[in-house]
Structures are given as C-alpha cells and as structure tokens.
N, C-alpha and C positions, 0 to 999 in steps of 0.2 A: 432442592437445593435453591439457595435465595441469594447468598452474597459472593461476592468474587472470589473470597479467600477459599470458600467450599470448593471453589472448579480449580484449587491448586493444592488439594489437598492431598501431604506424600505416599498417608496410607493408602487411598484411594487410589492414586497414582501407579503404586508396587504393587496392588490386586489387578489391575490393567494392563500393567508389564508383563505380569506373570501370563494372563489370559494370553495375551496377544504372542508370548513364545510357544503356548502351546497350541493356540491356531495356527502358527506358520510352518508349513510342512515343509520337513527336510529335502532337499533334492532338487528345489524351485526357489527361485526369487520373486519377491514382489516389489515391482518398482510404479511408487505411486507421486502423482505428482499433484503439488496444490498449486491454486492460480492467485492467491489473496496476498499478500504482501505482511497483512496480518498475521496470517498463516506463517510465512517465513521468519518473521522477527519472532514470536513464540516458538515456534522450533527451536531456533538458536538459542532465545534467552532462557529456554528453561530445558536447555539440554535433552527435546526430547525425542533428537535421531540417537542418542546414547542410549535411548532406554529399549530400543527397538532389537528385535534379535539379527544377527550378522547379515541375514537375509532378506530383510526389509529396510526399502532404501527408501528416503524424500528425495523428487526432484523436483527443482525449484524451478515454476514457468514463470510466465509475464505477469506476475502480481502485482506491477506497479506501474503505473500510467505515465510515471515519471522516465520511468528508464525505457518504456517503448516506444516513447516520440521519437519520432527520428530528428535528425541534425537541422535538417532543412527550414522544419518548424520552429525551430529556437532564432534560427539564421531569422525568416524571415520578421520575428519578433524583433530581433535586433534593431533591419532595416526600418521597421516601423517608427523606432524610437528616436533613431538619427534621420530619418529625413522627413518625417510630419512632425517632431517635437511632441507627440504625446505621452500624457503619463501611463505608462503600463505597470498595472497593477495584478497581481500571480500570486500565487502561492509559496512560501520560504522553500518548499522541497525542491523547486524548479529553477531558482536562480544559481544553483553552483552546477547545473548539468552542462559539461561543453557544449558549444556552438562550433564553426567553424574559427580556423585561423588563430585558435587558444583563447579565443571569446566566448563568455557568458555572460546572463545576465546580471550578475553580482558585480562583474568587472565594469560592463556598461553602466554599471549605477556608480560604479569608483571612477567613473571616465566623467561623470558629469550626464548623463542620462538619466530622465526620471522616471526610474523602477521602485515601484514600491512594494514591499509586502504585505498583505492582508490576512486575515483569519476566515474570514470568508467573501461574496461576492457581495452581499450588503455594505461591506468595507469598500469595495467601487464605486457602488451607488452612491454615499454619502460622498467619497470626494468629488468625485460628479457634482452634486449639487453645490459643493463648496469651491468650486473650479466651474464656473458659466464659462469663463472664457479660454478652455482649456479641452482638448478632446480627452476624454479617459476610455481606456480600451481594457478591458478584464482578459486576462490571458487564461482561458478556461480548459483546464485539463481534466481527466478521470473517467473514470467506467460508469458503469450506471447509477454507481450512488450517488455522484456528487452532481450529476446531469441536470435532476429537478430543482436543486437550487439554481442555476444557470437560468433554468425555463424560468423560474418566478423573477429572477430580476429583469429579465427581456419583457417578461410583460409590465412588470413595474415601471419599469422605462418607459414604455408605451404609453401606460395610466398618465403617465406624470409629466410626458412629454419632453423628455430631458434628453432632448437633442445631441449634449457632447458625449452620451453614454454608447458602447457599443464595445460586442462580444467578438475575440478572437476564438474562436469553436475548435478544440480539439480532444472532445469527448468522444472516447469508442466504447465498442460494443464486446465484450465478453466472448458468448456463444462464436463468433466468429472468428476469434482468436482458436478458442479450442478447435474449431475445423479445423481452422490454417494448418494446429500443430496437428492433427488426427491426420492430416493428407499427406503429409511431408512423409517421403521416404523412411522407414525405421534404418536402412542401410546408409544411412550418411555417418560420415566417419566419426566414431565418438558416441555417435548418439544411444540412446538406450530404448527398448519398448516399452512405453507405459502402459501401465497393467489396468491403471483406475486410477480416480480423480477424485480431489477434495474441491466438494462445490464452495465457491466462495461465498462469504457471511452476507456482507451487507449487500455486496450485490444483489446474494439471492434475494435479500427482505425488499427489495423494488421490484425486480422483475419474477420471484417467486421460483420455484423446483420446475415448472414444467417445461421451460424451453429446452434444460437437461435430457428429457426424454428420448429427444431426437437421437443423441448418442450413444446415450445406451442401447436403444434397437438397431441403430445403424453400424456402428462401428462396435459393439459388443463389447462396451467398455462402461464399467459400473461407474456411479459415482456418488458420493456421498456430502452431504453437504454441511459443512462442519462450523462450530462456534470458535470464536479465536483463543478461549484458555486451554492450558495443555491437555485437560481431560478431554477435554470437547476433542481435540485433534488425535488422542489415542483412544479413544471411543470410536471416533470414525473411521481410523487405521483398522481396529479392530473390525468393523463394520463391512469394510472395503476386504480385507482378508478374508472373511467370513462368505462374503458373494462369489471369490475366485476359487475358495475350495469346493462351492456347489454348484459353480457354472453357472451363476446369474449374472446380469446385466442389467441391475434397475436402478433407480434412484431412490437414494433411502434419504431421510431429511435428517441428521441427529439435532440440528441448531433449531428445534420444533419451537423453541421460547419466542422464536422471533421471524421465522422464514414460514411462510402457508405455499401451498402449491401454484396458487394466482398470484401472490405478491403483494405490492401495492399499489393497486387497480387506480386510485386517484394521482401518483406520482406518476401512472404510466400515460394516464389521457392526457397530463400538461402536459410533460415530453411532446410527444406526438402532437401537440399544438400548437407547438413551438417551434420543433425541430423535428427534421427529417434525414433519410439515409443517404449516406454519400454512394455514390457507384465503387468508391474504391478509396482505400487510403494506405498510406505508406507506414509499416509498420518497425521500430528499429528488431534486426535479428528476423523477422518475418518479411519480408519485402512487402509488396503491395498486397492486400488483403480488400476484397472485394466485399461491399455492404457490411463495412465494419467499423464506420465511426458514421457520427450525427454532423450536421450542419443545418442553420439555421432556414428556417422556410423562408419563401419570397413572400408571404405575407409581411413579416419580421424586417424584412432586407434593410431597413433603415439602423437596424442596430447590429449589421453584420458586420463586421472590422474588416472581413476581407472584399467584402462587396463596395461598403465606403470608400477604404484606401487603394483599390482596384488591387489588391496582394497577388503575387503571384508566386508559384511554387516555387522554389528556391531549392534545385537538385544541389547535395553535398553529400559527400562519401564519408563513410563512417569512420572516427576515430581507430587508428590501428593497435593504438595500445589498452583500446577500452574492452572487455572480457563481456559487457553485458549484452551482446547481441547472443552468443554462445550459451551464455547464463539461460535469456529468455529462450531457447529452444530446448533448454534440458540437456545440451552438448556437453556442458562444463560442470563439475562439482563445486558446490560452494564449500569450504573448507578451511572455517576460521583457524588464525592462528598459524596455518603452516600453508602456504601458496604450496601448488605443485611446481615441482621441479623444471626451471626455465620459466617461470612467468612469476616470479617476485617480484618485477619492476611493471606489469601489467596489472590493470585497476578497473574498478567499478564504478560506475557513477550512480547516483539518486541513492534511495534506500539501502540498495546492497552495499555500499560502499564500508557502513560501520560493523558489518557482520565479518565483513574480511580483512581490515585491516585495525584491529581493534587489538590491543596489544595484551599480553600477560601482565600483571604488577609485576613488576620488578620491587623488592622489599628489600634487597638486600642493600641497591644505591639510591630509596627514597622514589624511583621513578614511577608515575601517576601521569597519564595525560587525559586530552579532554575527553577521549572514549569512555573511558574508566566512570563517566558522571553522563552518560547516552540513555541510562536504561535499558542496555543490551546485556550480552553474555559477558563481557568484560568486567561491567559493575559489578555482578555477581559473583566473579571469581573475586575479585577485589573484596565484595562482602564476606567471601566463606574464607577468603586466606588470611585476611587481619582481623575485622572485627567482628567475625563471631568469637573468633578462637579469645577475644578478649572480654567480649562482652554478652557472649553468650546468654541469649534467656529464651522464651517459647514464641515471644511476640516476635524476637526478629529473627528467628529460626523462620518463620513462613516468608521473608523473604518479599514481601508488600512493599507497595507504596505509602502504608499505612499500616496502622494498629489498631484493632475492634477489640475490646476487650469490655467483661462485665461490671457494672456499677450499682451495685445494687439491685435491681429491681429490672434496670436496666441493662444497655448495651451503648459504651461509648466509643468514637472513631475520632485518631489523633491522628495528625500529619505535622514533621518538623522539616518537611523541605526549605531548604534555602535556593533563593533566585539568584542569577548574576548574570548582567548584562548590562554593556557597553556599546551605543550609549543607555541612558536612562530612560533618555525620551526618543522614539524611534515614530517612520509612518507607521499608523495602524495601532500603535499604544504604547506605554510605558513601561517601568520596572514594578508601578503597583497595582495595573489593571493582570500582567503576566503573573503576580506573585498570586494575587487574591483567585483570578480563573483557575490554575496551576492547583493552587491547594482545595478550591472545593471539587473540582475533577476528582483529586485524590480520594480526598474523603468519601464522594458520592459514589463511587466507584465498589465502596466497601458497605452500600447500603443505608448511608447517613441521610438523616433529613433536616 
C-alpha cells in the first residue's frame, strides 16, 4: 500500500471488520484506549467505532496536548501579555481554550493583547527578528512530536543572538501520562478497566516503540502502535484483540512505515541538549504527574520565558462546565450528536469540541453550520446525506480530500477545495498562502508530485 486512499479502502475495511468480529470473543469486553488525538479524530471521522462488534470499545485518553494543559498555565500566558506587553505567539488550537474568569487567548487578543497565531515556531523567530524592540514569547505546547522544533528554535536564537526571543515551555511526555492512568484505581466512579492501548503515531516516530515495553511488562497491558488511517486503527484493534485472547502482553508495531524501536535518535539528542525533565507538572484531569514534562536547561536560561519574566505558577480551579478532565481519564465516553442525559449544556475544550457538538445536517430547513466544513464526521454525514445522493460517482464515494484517477499511462490527483477566511491578511499568513498550502497538502497526501 502506497497511497492514502488505499488505507481507506472500503472492501478492506469490511474484511477487517469481519476479522475483528470473528476474533472478539463473546462473554468478555475489550476496552482499548487511544493516546493520540489523530486516532480519536479518525475514529469519529470514519465511524470506526460503528464497525466494531458491541463488545469492543474505544476509550479516548489524553491525546490532545491542548486539552491536557491546566488552566493555570494559560492564566500565566495571559498575565505575561498584560503585564509585560510581549508578543505572544502560539498555535491556533490553543487560542479558544478557556482560562480563568471567562478569559482565553482569543479574547485577550480581541481586547488588544498582541497574541499571534503561528504555523510553526519558525514564524515566532521571524516575528522576533522583525520586532527587535519587543519581547516575543513562543507558547510551546505538545507531546514529543513538537518538542524537537522548539529545541531547534532555541538553538537558532542562541546562535543568532536573538535576545528578544524566549519560550514558555509546556511540552509534556506521553509515557508519564500512560503511567498515571495505569496507576489510577480501576474502581474510580464511572471508570473502565483498560485492556490495551493504541500507541500514538507521531510521538512514537520520535521516541520509538521501546518506551512502551515497560508498560507491557510491568502492567501486563498490550500496546500496538497504530497509524492514523482507518485501516491502521482497525488492524491495530485486531492485533490488540488477538494479544488479549492469547494472554500476551507485548508491544507490537502496526505503523512500521514510520516507527522503529529506537525512534529518531537525532531528534532525541537535540531535545536532550536543550531541555531537561521537570520534577512535576500539572495535567488537566490527571493532576500533578511526576517527571511528565520538559523545561529549558540552565545553559539556555536566557531563552526561558519563565526565568526571564519570573513567571510564577498560578493556581486555578478547573471550569466545572468542562468535561475534558473526565474524558482524559477515560471516565466519560464521547458520543457525537447525543450528549448523555443531564449533560446537554456541558462542553469540551480544544480538539474534542468538534466531535461532541457537530450537528446532523437539517436538510428540510437547509441548516448547515461551520461544523459541517471542519473535515469531521458532520461533514462526512452532509456528503452522504446530500451530495452523494445527487452526484454519486466512484471518486466522490471515496470521500477523500482529493480525487486520484488514471490519465493515459499516468495518474492525476485533483483538489477543488475552497478557502474562506476573514480578514484576508492575518498575523502569520493570508488567504493566498492558506489556499496554496492547503491545496498542496491535500494532493500531496494522495502521492502527487
């Protein structure tokens, strides 16, 4: 298999669904937790859970670094902008996450704070060069996947003598969170006993599969590192079920096209040079977890925003109306379109929100909201309920972001996306760059060159 559409093949999905149904033994439950936001998104986007037998359940864990960030860290960033007049650069998915007192970075920006969305830490470096008279702070978040670029930026700023650039480091570590969940009592109200884990995809490309061997040996829980596509997840579920049936607890790697046992040693060495373990770090939903995050080493303290601005930890209570803490511990099941009774007015922050609150298309009244263009399950339902009915063809039925078809002796890939944004020019980009990069990404994912 070479192209992305091959990992979404309907016939293969049906074959895998049959194999899973045959492997899942009656009389027992299979609770499988994914640790990757990309897995959660794929499960909902492609309806993978609907292809599972009734006794195979996906439990959604702390796979989103935005969702696991405690409110106090966002409050600290708000204070940084208010009291030190810095330019705060960060990724877009962090802007809407609520802080204390109904504040968020997006609301802070609307109130006049200089908060800028960036696509990468390189954008923050550029902004620092363009504004030598201003302090520029990069609000760094993410698991092991996004940590190496932050380390590169710190070393580059050091080499350039870019004294107005610093990093507010909030990088967290997957194995520590996995340990915290396994150490929690199974008897916690509403909780479930986790039988096995889908190992995260991109994280494992950096750290390798070796770190998960401790959990298989010590906790007797099988781990299968899975790719992002629906067939990856289904194949990994089958591998976990077979391990559980055979009483095996091993680390298996389904994502062999990307992940190795040792991981990316060059990236690991780079991170180790610039960063070190924090003794403890607070996670939303998990509390304070020892050795679960990274901080800038003393050798690079000049680029550590927490030291430069003497930032203190701000204690903050979680927002009671937010269900993220329960979801992150596997205590609350995500059910798109049908909130649990009594929870209709509750909400999720970060990337989980679109999964929970996307609405089915109301074709009689013509009601279509922004969620139907987000690339998630709501959009898939709109396509199935409306467009396929009237424009049904083999290419549309593939439900990809692009169409790949034969042309003579070759192969053509085409995308017809439209891009809408206001304002047309925004910090870090414009409608033109968004359209070009978005289109190139879509066709490149189908193997176009």
